[in-house]
C-alpha positions in Angstrom: 4.0 21.0 -19.4 2.9 22.8 -16.5 -0.7 21.2 -16.9 0.9 17.5 -17.4 2.9 18.2 -14.3 -0.4 18.7 -12.4 -1.7 15.8 -13.8 0.9 13.8 -12.5 0.8 15.4 -9.1 -2.2 13.6 -7.9 -1.0 10.2 -9.2 2.0 10.5 -6.7 4.3 9.0 -9.1 7.3 8.4 -7.3 5.2 6.2 -4.7 3.9 3.9 -7.3 7.1 1.8 -6.9 5.5 -0.2 -4.2 2.9 -1.6 -6.5 5.2 -3.8 -8.7 7.2 -4.4 -5.2 3.9 -6.2 -4.1 3.0 -7.5 -7.3 6.2 -9.5 -7.6 5.5 -11.3 -4.6 2.3 -12.8 -6.2 4.4 -13.3 -9.3 6.7 -15.3 -7.4 4.4 -17.3 -5.4 2.6 -18.3 -8.8 6.0 -19.1 -10.4 6.9 -21.4 -7.4 3.2 -23.2 -7.5 3.4 -23.8 -11.6 7.1 -23.1 -12.7 5.8 -20.8 -15.6 3.4 -17.8 -15.9 1.8 -16.1 -18.6 4.2 -12.9 -19.3 1.0 -10.9 -20.8 -1.1 -11.7 -18.0 1.6 -10.3 -15.7 1.9 -7.4 -17.6 -1.9 -7.1 -17.3 -2.1 -7.7 -13.8 0.9 -4.8 -13.3 -1.2 -2.4 -15.3 -4.5 -3.1 -13.1 -2.5 -3.1 -9.9 -0.8 0.3 -10.8 -4.2 1.8 -12.1 -5.7 0.8 -8.8 -2.7 2.6 -7.1 -3.1 5.7 -9.0 -7.1 5.6 -8.4 -6.7 5.6 -4.8 -4.0 8.2 -4.6 -6.3 10.8 -7.0 -9.2 10.0 -5.0 -7.4 10.9 -2.0 -5.8 14.2 -3.6 -9.3 15.1 -4.7 -11.0 14.7 -1.3 -8.3 16.1 0.9 -8.3 19.2 -1.5 -12.3 19.7 -1.2 -12.4 19.0 2.7 -9.8 21.8 3.1 -7.3 19.2 4.5 -4.6 20.1 2.1 -4.5 23.7 3.5 -3.9 22.6 7.3 -1.3 19.7 6.7 2.4 20.2 7.7 3.6 18.6 4.6 6.7 16.4 4.2 8.2 14.6 1.5 6.3 11.3 2.8 2.8 12.6 3.8 0.5 15.5 3.3 -0.3 14.9 -0.2 1.4 16.1 -3.4 0.6 19.9 -2.8 -0.6 19.9 -6.4 -4.3 20.9 -5.9 -3.6 23.7 -3.7 -1.4 25.4 -6.2 -3.6 25.0 -8.9 -7.4 24.5 -7.8 -8.6 24.2 -11.2 -7.1 20.8 -11.8 -9.5 19.5 -9.1 -11.7 18.2 -11.5 -9.0 16.5 -13.1 -7.7 14.6 -10.3 -11.1 13.6 -9.7 -11.3 12.1 -13.3 -8.2 10.5 -13.3 -9.2 8.6 -10.0 -12.6 7.4 -12.0 -10.7 6.6 -15.1 -8.1 4.3 -13.6 -10.7 3.0 -11.4 -12.6 1.9 -14.7 -9.3 0.5 -16.0 -9.0 -1.5 -12.9 -12.4 -2.9 -13.1 -12.4 -3.9 -16.7 -8.9 -5.8 -16.2 -10.8 -7.5 -13.6 -13.6 -8.3 -15.5 -11.3 -9.7 -17.9 -9.7 -12.2 -15.6 -12.9 -13.3 -14.2 -13.8 -14.5 -17.8 -10.4 -16.3 -17.9 -10.4 -17.6 -14.3 -13.9 -17.7 -13.1 -16.0 -16.3 -10.6 -13.9 -17.2 -7.5 -11.7 -14.1 -8.3 -15.1 -12.0 -7.7 -15.0 -11.6 -3.7 -11.2 -10.4 -4.1 -12.2 -7.8 -7.0 -15.5 -6.5 -5.7 -13.7 -5.8 -2.1 -10.8 -4.2 -3.9 -12.8 -1.7 -5.7 -14.8 -1.0 -2.8 -12.0 0.0 -0.9 -10.6 2.4 -3.4 -13.3 4.1 -3.8 -14.4 4.3 -0.3 -10.9 4.5 2.0 -10.8 8.5 1.9 -14.2 9.7 2.2 -15.6 7.0 4.8 -13.2 4.3 6.1 -10.7 6.9 7.6 -13.3 7.8 10.1 -12.7 4.1 11.6 -9.2 3.9 13.3 -9.2 0.2 13.0 -10.3 0.4 9.3 -7.8 3.1 8.4 -5.4 1.1 10.1 -5.5 -1.9 8.0 -7.2 -1.3 4.8 -4.0 0.0 3.3 -2.5 -3.4 4.1 -5.4 -5.3 3.1 -5.3 -3.7 -0.3 -1.6 -4.0 -1.1 -1.2 -7.5 0.9 -3.8 -10.0 0.7 -6.1 -8.4 -2.0 -3.0 -7.5 -4.6 -0.6 -10.5 -3.6 -3.3 -13.1 -3.6 -5.0 -11.8 -6.8 -2.0 -11.6 -8.5 -1.6 -15.3 -7.6 -5.1 -16.5 -8.7 -5.1 -14.7 -11.9 -1.7 -16.5 -12.6 -2.6 -20.0 -11.3 -6.3 -20.4 -11.4 -6.3 -21.1 -7.7 -5.9 -19.6 -4.1 -3.0 -20.8 -2.3 -1.9 -21.0 1.3 1.7 -19.7 0.4 0.7 -16.6 -1.3 -1.7 -15.9 1.9 0.8 -16.3 4.2 3.5 -14.1 2.5 0.5 -11.4 1.8 0.8 -10.9 5.6 4.3 -9.3 5.0 2.9 -6.3 2.9 -0.3 -6.4 4.9 1.7 -5.5 8.2 4.2 -3.1 6.2 1.7 -1.0 4.4 -0.5 -0.5 7.2 2.2 0.9 8.8 3.6 3.0 6.0 0.3 5.0 6.1 0.2 4.9 9.9 3.7 6.5 10.4 2.6 9.2 7.5 -0.2 10.0 9.9 1.8 11.2 12.7 2.5 14.8 11.2 -1.3 15.1 10.3 -2.8 14.7 13.4 -4.8 18.1 14.4 -5.2 18.6 10.7 -6.9 15.5 10.3 -8.7 15.6 13.8 -10.2 18.9 12.1 -12.0 17.3 9.6 -13.0 14.2 11.4 -10.4 11.8 10.5 -10.3 9.1 13.5 -6.9 7.2 12.8 -5.1 6.0 15.9 -2.6 8.9 16.1 -5.8 11.0 16.4 -7.4 8.6 18.9 -4.5 7.5 21.3 -1.7 9.9 20.2 1.8 9.5 18.4 3.5 8.1 21.1 1.1 4.9 21.5 0.7 4.5 18.2 4.3 4.0 17.8 3.8 0.7 19.5 1.2 -0.4 17.0 4.1 0.6 14.4 6.6 -1.7 16.4 4.2 -4.3 16.7 3.4 -4.3 13.2 7.0 -4.5 12.2 7.6 -7.5 14.4 4.5 -9.4 12.9 6.0 -8.8 9.1 9.1 -10.4 10.1 7.6 -13.3 12.1 5.4 -14.0 8.9 8.5 -14.3 6.8 9.7 -16.9 9.5 6.7 -18.6 9.7 6.5 -18.8 5.9 9.7 -20.4 6.0 9.4 -22.9 9.1 6.0 -23.9 7.5 7.8 -24.7 4.2 5.8 -22.4 2.2 8.5 -20.1 1.5 12.5 -21.5 0.2 14.8 -20.5 3.1 16.6 -18.1 0.8 13.3 -15.9 1.3 15.0 -15.1 4.6 16.6 -12.5 2.8 13.4 -10.4 3.4 14.7 -10.2 7.2 17.8 -8.4 5.8 15.7 -4.8 6.1 15.8 -5.9 10.1 18.9 -3.4 10.1 16.7 -0.5 8.9 13.4 -1.4 10.9 14.9 -1.4 14.4 16.1 2.4 14.1 13.0 3.0 12.2 11.3 2.1 15.2 13.5 3.8 17.7 13.1 7.2 15.6 9.3 6.7 15.5 9.2 6.4 19.2 11.6 9.0 20.1 10.5 11.4 17.5 6.7 10.8 17.4 5.8 14.4 18.3 8.3 16.2 16.0 7.4 16.1 12.5 10.8 17.4 11.2 12.8 15.1 13.0 10.6 12.2 12.3 11.0 12.5 8.3 14.4 10.4 8.2 12.7 7.6 9.6 9.6 8.0 7.3 12.2 7.6 4.7 13.3 4.3 6.1 9.9 3.0 6.5 9.6 3.9 2.8 12.6 1.6 2.1 11.4 -1.1 4.3 8.2 -1.3 2.3 9.7 -1.9 -1.0 13.0 -3.6 -0.3 11.6 -6.2 1.9 8.9 -7.8 -0.5 11.6 -7.5 -3.5 13.9 -9.4 -1.5 11.1 -12.3 -0.5 10.3 -12.2 -4.2 13.6 -13.0 -5.2 13.9 -15.8 -2.6 11.0 -17.3 -4.4 12.3 -17.0 -7.9 16.1 -18.6 -6.6 14.2 -20.9 -4.6 
């Protein structure tokens, strides 16, 4: 049982719920386009997406342990890693194998859908695999890439990829709605970087909180929240989304205090924690409400 616990730690299992929330958007746009989708393909997409999420988590845990970052971070319930490998260094190789195995599973599922749907899926698939492998060791050295890559993975790549494998074509609806998780998930990682600035700086990370400071980064956080909700409005006004998808705007009642809290407590990790929790809720609940609107409308 202890070994099983240490195996699950690098996967960051509690955070994997974000994946089905984002996949549901792609399923919703596919149903809206075609009226029906293959259940077996939905299941396969979800398995591939979860494996991709596990892979990037496990790679992140491994590289943060090997770089020594795990011993410097001020861990919170939402940031700083799982703490699994510092507690049991002997499991580091297992974390790396977990990342590699789930990476391979993701790739194999992608190959299957290439066979089923054709080569137009290839650009999304190759970019997605590259981002999985390169995010922690290389892309976190650039503030712009560090900001947008998480949102790109869970937004356009995951949502549009899901829609494509279920319909066989790219759609403007899927692109428009993928902008919501693009901005929200980018924000999720951005806010989680606030408590780790000094530790991240010590190993060469260069995200926006390191480069311009937490307080200034709070305004990026607020701008991305606004852009996420404007994407929902644009989708409805342009008739890409049914009006009932405006349910996604309900989370503004959480987003406003989350932004105020991020601005006010940007330099106080302990006081920031409740707002980091709000940020997680926004990321999960918003796409679920929009997807529900797609299914209903």
